[in-house]
N, C-alpha and C positions, 0 to 999 in steps of 0.2 A: 502226720499232723491231721487232726480231726477237722471236719467241716465246721465253718463258723456258724453259730446259732444266733440269728437276729431276733430280738424281741419285736422290733419293727424297723422298717427302712422305707420311709415315705418322703416324697418330694411334694411340698405344698406351696401355694402362692401366699405371699405375705405382703402386708403394707407396712413400710418402715418410715418412721419420721425421725430425722436427726434434728435435735434442737440444743441450743446453747443459750444460757442466760446467766446473768450475774445476780447473785443474791447479796445480802448485806455483808456476808463474810467470805463467800467463796463463789467460784464459777461452777456451774453445772453443765456438763457436756453429756447428753443422753441420746440413746437410740431407743425408740419406742416401737416395738414390733407387735403387730396384730396378725393373728392367724386363727384358724379353726381348731388348733391343737390344744389350746388352754382353756376351753370352755368359757369364752368371753373375757378371760383375763388377758393382760398384756405382759410381754416380756420386756422389762425395763433394764437397760444396760447403762451403767455408769462408766463411760469410756475412759475417763481420766483415772478413776479409782479402781478399775478392773473388777467391779462387782456387778452382780445382776440378780434379779428376782422376778418371779411371776407374780404380778400384782393385779388385783381387782379392787373395785370400790370398797368391798368388805374389808380388805386388808388395810386400807387407809384408816379405818376406824380402830384398828388394834393399837393400843398404847405402845409407843417406843418401837414399833415394828420397823419403820424406815430407818430410824436412828441406829438400830441394831444391824440391819442388813447392810446398809451403806456406810456404817461407821461414821455417823454424823452427830454433831451436837444437837441439843434439843431445838435450838433456834434454827439451825440449818435444816433439820428434819421437818420442821413446821413449814419452812419455805418450799421444800420439795413437795410436801403433802398438799399444800395449797395449789401448786402448779399441776400436780397429778390429778387433783379433783377436777380441774378444768379440761383435761385431755382424755381422761378415762371414762 
C-alpha cells in the first residue's frame, strides 16, 4: 500500500454559532462557522436538511443561489437570505 498523499491537513480555530428560527413556512436550524479557511466567507450548515455551502455576502446577491443550494422555495430562500445578511 502506498503512502497517503495529503493536499492539506490543518487544524484551525473556528467560531461556530448555532441558531434556530421559525420562518413563515419552515424552521431553520443552522450552524454558521467562521474560520480563516474560506477567505472571509462562512460555512453555513443546514442541520435538518443535511446541506451546506460556503457563503459570503457576494453569494447572497446571486439570484436563486440559496434556493438551489438548500432546496428552498423562493419565499423560504428570501427569509434565509434576509437572516444571513444580518449575520455575515
